[in-house]
Structures are given as C-alpha cells and as structure tokens.
C-alpha positions in Angstrom: 131.0 133.0 163.1 127.4 133.2 161.1 124.9 135.6 162.8 121.3 135.5 162.1 121.0 137.4 159.0 124.1 135.3 157.4 122.8 132.1 159.0 120.8 130.9 156.0 123.5 131.2 153.2 124.9 128.3 152.8 127.2 127.5 149.9 129.4 124.4 148.2 132.9 125.4 147.2 134.9 124.0 144.2 138.5 124.5 144.4 140.1 123.7 140.8 140.0 124.1 136.9 137.9 121.1 135.6 134.3 122.4 133.9 131.6 123.3 136.0 128.4 123.3 133.8 125.0 123.9 135.2 122.6 121.9 132.5 122.3 118.7 130.8 120.4 119.0 127.8 118.8 116.1 126.7 118.2 115.1 130.6 117.0 111.2 129.4 118.3 108.7 127.2 116.9 105.0 125.7 119.2 102.5 126.8 121.7 101.7 123.9 121.1 104.9 122.2 124.0 107.0 121.0 123.0 110.7 121.5 124.9 114.1 121.8 124.3 116.0 125.0 124.9 119.7 125.6 126.2 121.1 129.2 124.4 124.9 128.9 125.9 127.5 132.0 124.4 130.0 133.6 127.6 131.6 134.0 129.6 130.8 130.7 128.2 131.8 127.2 129.6 128.7 125.1 128.2 125.3 126.7 130.1 122.2 125.6 128.8 119.0 124.3 129.7 115.3 124.2 128.8 112.4 121.4 128.1 109.0 123.6 126.4 105.8 123.4 124.3 105.1 126.7 124.6 101.7 128.7 122.1 99.2 127.1 120.7 97.7 130.7 120.8 100.3 133.6 119.3 99.3 136.6 120.3 102.9 137.9 117.2 105.2 136.6 119.7 107.9 137.9 122.9 107.3 136.3 124.9 110.2 136.8 127.0 111.8 133.3 129.9 113.7 133.6 131.3 117.0 131.3 134.5 116.3 130.1 136.9 119.1 128.6 140.4 119.4 128.4 140.6 121.1 131.4 138.7 118.3 133.4 136.4 116.2 134.5 133.2 117.6 136.6 133.5 116.0 139.5 129.8 115.5 140.6 127.7 114.6 137.1 124.2 115.2 136.6 121.6 112.5 137.1 121.0 111.3 133.6 117.5 109.4 133.1 117.8 106.1 131.1 114.1 105.0 130.3 113.1 102.7 127.5 110.7 105.7 126.1 110.8 107.4 122.7 112.9 110.6 123.5 111.6 114.1 122.0 113.4 117.3 122.0 111.9 120.7 121.8 111.9 122.4 118.8 112.2 126.0 118.7 109.2 128.2 119.0 107.1 125.2 120.9 105.4 128.3 122.7 102.1 128.1 122.5 99.6 124.9 121.8 99.4 125.8 117.6 103.2 125.6 117.7 103.7 122.9 119.8 106.5 120.1 119.4 104.8 117.0 117.8 105.6 113.8 119.4 104.7 110.2 118.7 101.6 107.6 120.8 102.3 107.4 124.3 104.3 106.3 126.5 106.9 108.7 125.3 109.4 111.5 127.2 110.1 115.1 126.0 113.3 116.7 127.1 113.6 120.7 127.2 114.7 124.1 128.5 112.3 127.0 129.4 115.2 129.1 127.9 114.0 132.7 128.8 111.9 134.7 131.9 108.2 133.7 131.0 108.2 131.3 128.2 106.0 128.1 128.1 106.8 125.5 126.4 104.3 123.0 124.7 104.2 119.0 123.1 101.9 117.0 121.5 101.3 113.5 121.5 98.3 110.6 120.6 96.9 108.3 123.2 93.8 105.9 123.0 90.7 106.2 125.1 91.1 104.8 128.5 94.7 104.3 128.6 96.3 105.2 132.2 99.8 106.9 132.4 101.8 108.5 135.4 103.2 111.8 134.2 106.6 112.9 136.0 108.3 116.4 135.4 111.9 115.9 136.4 113.7 118.9 137.4 114.4 119.7 141.0 114.9 115.6 141.0 118.0 115.8 138.4 119.8 118.8 139.5 117.8 121.5 137.7 117.1 125.2 138.9 113.2 125.0 137.4 110.1 125.0 139.9 107.7 123.6 136.9 104.3 124.0 136.8 102.6 121.2 134.2 99.6 121.2 132.5 97.9 118.5 130.8 95.1 119.7 127.7 93.3 118.6 124.9 94.9 119.7 121.3 93.4 123.4 121.5 95.0 124.3 125.1 92.0 123.5 126.6 93.3 122.5 130.3 91.9 119.4 131.8 95.1 119.1 134.7 97.7 120.1 136.4 99.9 120.2 139.5 102.3 122.1 141.2 105.3 120.3 143.7 103.5 117.0 143.9 107.2 115.7 144.6 108.9 118.4 146.2 108.6 121.3 143.6 108.4 118.9 140.8 105.2 118.1 139.0 103.2 114.5 138.5 99.7 113.5 137.9 98.1 110.4 137.0 95.8 110.8 133.5 93.1 108.6 132.2 92.9 109.7 128.4 89.2 110.4 127.8 88.7 110.1 124.3 91.3 109.1 121.4 92.7 111.9 119.8 95.8 114.3 120.4 96.7 115.5 123.3 98.9 118.4 125.1 101.5 118.8 127.3 102.8 122.1 128.5 105.4 123.8 131.4 106.2 126.7 132.7 108.2 128.1 136.3 106.5 128.7 138.6 107.7 132.4 139.6 107.8 132.8 135.1 111.8 132.1 135.3 113.9 131.0 133.0 117.5 130.8 131.9 119.7 128.3 129.8 119.9 126.3 132.5 116.2 125.4 133.3 116.4 122.3 131.9 113.5 119.4 132.4 112.0 115.9 131.1 108.5 115.2 131.0 107.4 111.5 130.9 104.8 109.4 130.6 104.9 106.0 131.2 101.8 103.0 132.1 101.5 102.8 135.6 103.5 100.3 137.0 103.6 97.7 139.7 107.0 98.3 141.8 108.4 98.0 145.3 110.8 100.7 147.3 112.6 99.0 150.2 114.6 100.1 152.7 115.5 100.2 157.0 113.8 103.0 158.7 115.4 105.8 160.2 115.3 105.7 164.0 115.3 109.2 164.1 112.8 110.5 161.6 113.4 114.2 162.6 116.4 114.5 161.7 117.4 112.9 157.2 121.2 113.2 158.5 121.1 110.7 161.1 122.3 107.5 160.2 122.0 105.3 163.2 121.5 101.7 163.1 120.9 102.2 159.2 123.6 99.4 159.2 123.0 95.6 159.5 125.6 94.7 162.3 125.8 91.4 163.6 128.2 89.9 166.2 129.5 86.5 165.8 127.6 84.3 168.0 124.4 86.9 168.7 121.9 88.4 167.4 120.6 91.5 165.3 117.3 92.7 164.5 116.1 95.8 162.4 112.7 96.6 160.1 112.8 96.1 157.1 110.4 98.7 154.7 108.9 97.3 151.4 106.7 100.3 149.9 104.4 98.8 147.3 103.0 100.7 144.2 100.3 99.2 142.2 99.6 96.0 143.8 99.1 94.7 147.1 99.4 90.9 148.9 102.5 89.6 151.0 105.9 90.2 150.6 109.0 87.6 151.3 111.8 90.8 152.8 115.4 89.5 152.7 118.6 90.7 151.4 120.0 89.7 148.2 123.4 88.8 150.3 124.0 87.2 153.6 128.1 86.9 154.5 128.7 82.8 155.2 127.4 81.8 158.4 124.7 84.5 158.8 120.9 83.4 158.6 118.2 85.3 159.1 114.2 84.6 160.2 111.3 86.6 159.3 107.8 85.8 158.8 106.1 87.9 155.0 105.3 90.9 155.2 101.5 91.3 155.9 99.4 93.0 153.4 98.7 95.9 155.2 101.3 97.1 156.5 104.8 98.3 155.0 107.4 97.0 157.7 107.7 93.7 158.9 110.6 92.9 161.6 113.6 90.3 160.5 115.9 88.9 162.9 119.7 88.2 161.8 121.8 85.5 163.2 125.7 85.0 162.7 127.3 81.6 163.7 130.4 82.1 166.5 132.5 80.9 163.2 131.4 83.7 161.0 133.8 85.2 159.9 134.6 89.3 160.9 133.2 91.1 157.4 131.6 93.4 155.9 129.3 94.0 152.8 127.0 95.9 150.7 123.3 94.5 149.6 119.9 95.1 148.3 117.0 94.6 150.6 114.9 92.4 148.1 110.9 92.4 147.9 109.2 89.8 146.6 105.2 89.1 146.3 105.0 85.4 147.9 102.4 85.0 144.7 104.6 83.1 142.6 102.6 84.8 138.9 103.1 88.2 140.5 107.0 89.8 139.4 107.7 93.0 140.6 110.8 94.7 140.7 112.3 95.8 143.7 114.5 98.6 144.5 116.5 99.4 147.8 116.4 103.4 148.5 119.1 104.6 151.0 119.1 108.2 151.3 122.4 109.8 152.6 122.2 113.2 153.7 125.2 115.0 153.9 124.3 118.9 154.5 121.5 120.5 156.0 120.5 123.9 156.4 117.3 125.8 157.0 114.2 126.3 157.1 113.2 122.8 158.5 116.5 121.0 157.9 116.5 121.5 154.2 118.7 118.4 152.5 121.5 120.6 150.7 123.9 117.4 149.5 122.4 113.7 149.7 123.5 110.9 147.5 121.4 107.6 146.9 122.6 103.9 146.9 120.7 101.4 145.9 122.5 98.9 148.6 122.7 98.4 152.6 125.2 98.2 154.2 125.7 94.7 156.4 128.8 93.8 158.7 129.4 91.2 160.9 131.7 92.0 164.2 133.7 91.3 166.9 131.9 89.0 170.2 129.4 91.1 172.3 130.0 89.8 175.7 125.6 89.8 176.4 122.6 88.3 174.9 119.1 88.7 175.1 116.5 86.1 174.9 112.7 86.2 175.3 110.8 84.4 177.5 107.7 83.3 174.8 104.0 83.8 176.2 102.5 80.3 176.3 99.4 82.3 176.8 97.3 84.8 174.6 97.2 87.9 175.4 93.7 88.9 175.4 91.7 91.8 174.4 91.3 94.4 176.8 93.9 92.5 178.8 97.9 93.1 179.8 101.1 91.0 180.5 104.2 91.2 181.5 107.1 89.7 178.7 110.2 88.4 180.4 113.4 89.5 178.9 116.4 87.6 180.4 120.2 88.4 179.6 122.9 86.1 179.8 126.8 87.8 180.6 130.0 86.9 179.4 132.5 86.3 182.6 133.2 90.0 184.0 130.4 91.9 182.2 128.2 93.7 184.5 126.7 96.5 182.4 123.5 97.8 182.5 121.4 96.5 179.2 118.5 99.1 178.4 116.0 96.5 176.2 113.3 98.0 173.5 110.6 96.3 171.5 111.6 96.6 167.9 107.8 96.6 167.1 104.5 96.7 168.3 101.5 94.6 166.4 98.5 96.6 165.4 96.2 96.8 168.8 99.2 96.1 170.9 100.9 98.2 173.2 104.1 97.7 174.7 106.5 99.8 177.0 109.1 102.1 175.3 111.7 100.4 177.0 112.9 98.5 180.6 116.3 98.1 182.0 118.5 95.5 182.8 120.1 96.9 186.0 124.1 96.2 186.5 124.8 92.7 187.3 120.8 91.2 186.9 119.8 88.9 184.1 116.1 90.0 183.7 113.3 92.4 183.2 110.1 92.9 181.8 108.5 94.7 179.3 104.6 95.6 179.8 102.1 94.6 176.9 98.1 95.2 176.2 95.8 94.4 173.7 92.9 96.7 173.3 89.6 95.8 173.2 89.3 95.7 169.5 92.3 94.0 169.0 91.9 91.7 165.8 92.6 87.7 167.3 95.5 86.6 165.4 99.6 85.7 165.6 102.4 88.1 164.9 106.0 87.7 165.4 108.3 90.6 166.5 111.7 90.8 168.8 113.3 93.1 171.4 116.9 94.7 171.1 119.2 95.8 173.5 121.8 98.3 173.6 124.6 98.2 176.4 128.2 100.0 176.5 129.9 96.6 175.6 133.9 98.5 176.8 134.8 100.6 173.3 131.0 101.9 172.9 127.3 100.9 172.7 126.9 97.8 171.2 123.0 96.6 169.8 122.0 92.7 169.9 118.7 91.4 169.9 116.4 88.7 171.1 114.8 85.6 168.3 111.4 86.0 166.8 109.3 85.6 168.8 105.1 85.1 169.2 103.5 86.9 170.3 99.1 86.0 169.8 96.0 88.3 170.5 92.9 86.1 171.8 89.1 87.0 172.8 89.0 86.7 176.1 87.6 83.0 177.5 85.3 84.7 179.8 83.1 88.2 179.2 81.2 89.4 181.5 78.3 91.7 180.7 76.2 93.3 183.0 72.9 94.1 182.6 71.5 97.7 184.5 70.0 97.7 187.5 67.3 99.5 189.8 67.0 99.8 193.4 65.5 102.4 195.7 67.7 104.4 198.3 68.5 102.2 201.1 67.4 99.2 199.6 69.4 96.0 198.3 68.8 94.3 195.3 70.4 92.0 192.8 72.9 92.3 190.2 72.8 90.7 186.6 75.1 89.9 184.8 75.6 87.8 181.1 78.5 85.2 180.5 80.1 84.3 178.2 82.4 81.3 177.4 83.6 79.3 174.7 80.4 81.0 172.7 78.1 79.9 175.1 75.8 82.2 177.3 75.1 81.3 181.0 73.3 83.9 183.3 74.9 84.8 187.4 73.6 85.8 190.1 75.4 88.2 192.1 74.8 90.4 195.0 
C-alpha cells in the first residue's frame, strides 16, 4: 500500500527484450523525405539508428515512429512531427550566437539536443519585415524531458522576446519581423539540465486558420472521465450532445457534423454562432436502423463557401493520473469519436415547444413529456443540454415513477439579446441494464422584449397624505401616460 511519503512516486514497468530508447533525433521531417533518425538513450551508451522514408501524405502531425532492433520493436513509439518545412539539424558547437546553426529563410524547422547541463543551442534564419510567424518549441509534447525556455532575437543575440511554459512546459510565441535581416532563436532547459535525450524541435510557421473539434467533458475536473464521450443513439430514439469547434485565426459561423453516420441515422443542428464554440446537435435513429458502431471525425465547415479551413478532431483519453492536481501521466489522443446505434430504449421524451417568447426579465416553465413502453415505470431525470446566453434554466427535474410529465423553469436576463436559439433536453433512466440517455427534439426558444414596459416616476408626498403615482407605459414602441393611485 502506498504511504503519504510514497504516494507521488508512480512508475511504468516494461517487461521484455525490446529496445527502449529515451529520445529520437531529429524529432520531425518533411512528408516523403528520406532521412536517418537516431534513438539516443539516457541509460545505454550506444544509440541505435534507422534510415527511412517518411509518408508522403500525413494528416496526423503526431505520427509515431518506433525504434526497431534485432531484439524487437519498442511498443509505444515516439511522436514524430511530419510537417512540410525545411528540416535543419543542429551543427556542432552551436552554443553561441556567433557559432549558431544557420538555416534558410523562414518558415523552417530546427532540430537538436541539449546534450549537456547548462548548454544553450542557437539557430539563425532570414526573414522579411512584416512577416508573422508562430514559433513552437516541441519537447514535452513529443516525449522529451526538456523544459524549454525559448528566445527570439537579432543576429547578434540581442533578445526581442522569450517564453517559458506557454503550452504546458513547452514554449510558444508569435513574432512579427521588424526589419529585413537575419534573426536568432536559442533554447535551453529551464533548470539548466541536459543529456543525450533532451531533444527538441522548433517550428516557425505562418499563422494558419484551423478548427479543433470534439465533445466537451461532462466532468471537466476529471480528465480521465470518459462518460458520454461516445455518441449512443437507441433505435427509434434520439440522443443529443454538444459539439465543440475551437476556431483559430478566423471567425464566422460553422456547420458542425460527423464525417459519417450509420445508415438510418440523421442529425439536426443549426450553424454554430460566431461568438460561441459549442452547438447542440440531436441525432435520431430510425426504428429500422441496425445496431452498429463506428469511429468518425467531427467536421467543422465555415458556412462561407469562400473559406477553406481544415478541422481536426481531438479525443483525449487519459489513462493514468497522479498528483499534484490529477496530472496526466499516460494519455492517447485520437482524431475520431465513437458512434453507436444501440438497442431500443423503453422510454423517450419530447419538449412541448413554447408558443410564446420568453421576455427579457421574464420566466417560463418548459414542459417535458415522456412516452413509456408498456411495463416501464422508472423515474426519469431530465437536464438541459445547453443554456443559451442571457438565459437561466433549472439544472434538473424528475419525471416521477409512472408519471409522464415535468417542467424546467427558465428565465431571461433583463439584458438578454432578443433572438431565437435552438437547444434540447436530455434524459436518463435505468432501463433495466443500467442508465440509458436519450434526448428531446431540437426545439426553439425565443427571447423577446416585453410587449409592455412600465417606468415609474419618482413621487413625493407628505406623511399621512395621499398622492398619485405616475408611470410611463411603453407598448409597441409608443409611450402613453397612465395614472395609478
């Protein structure tokens, strides 16, 4: 049993004769490039090497490369960047600005190793005034122990900007080139450590529009919780989820969907609002849909046909957590989400769509009606899938056993923007073999100004006397004067 003193000391055990290097150099290359990669190790003096040709077309920027020797193949592999950039390897003794490794004009990628404690590696490149580059130092993100501190400066080593820990322990910044000329990048470990496996890769790329897609965690405090990360639609029923679209370098509405749907399954969603990064989507399976499962990406497409923006699904599966702060020690990121059509569920729900708007500073009770299969009498808990901006919706309500209806209280803030939104209500109940989630249809909520407004004028009266109170009545844009006693 771990004690208070030993609890933070996690480890991973590998059993076998396969190679287990601790680094890969270089840490990336161009699509279709032929190059030799070396696999140094902090525990073995002689690194192994491998010459290979990289894939010509690669959608996954974190493709894994495995060390292979007569003893076997390493089981996990190194994340290896395949990006269409000139690939530069550090030269010996590039530890000062004067002896820096010289590369071509940016965009460019630099690869190296902080081979000894206290070492700093320098690189030079040319650029033109006004060019903008995102500068990433990949180290911890690709399995290196290096905690990089990255600098950008002029040819003589005069620093212009620097960064530490922008993306986890890795460094990132955006630069705008001030003048035509030669510039310098240099990197060292935050604690001045070093060794044969302190490898890194620095990429300078122009900013590019992109969208990362996914499904939000229902328990954001627990990175290992995968609850409701799989879309499961019962036959003849509906399932709702939020789809995430995190934009970079562009704005505007997005059409969100799945790359593929099983036969007999349809989905209903509006375009994602430009000011939001989530949109509710309802999937519905026909009663005749076959029970099936598949992996599919979540796609995000700008509604403006003139914009072509790549989207990438990120499904982060955390396997091993530790302290402090539930640090993820082992994870795997895949670029597809799981989708399944499941067996019939003994209940379904519908929302009685409001026929009138919810007025600013007003409230409304939303009716939810359940349909039960014969013999199903269990309680059903309902939740709002998503609350539109400027609104409040009760967190949950229960349809009692054998009952068929409940309500969710809604309200609109005084300053809620008048417009129509679409959302859904989800529900869960024990269907005999554990909890099963379903959803209502996608329905419309409209926020509107109140048809009549009363603005009270400030009165004054002596104690013990009677006075008249006046207020201004606003109706359909016109104002009249009313008298109240």
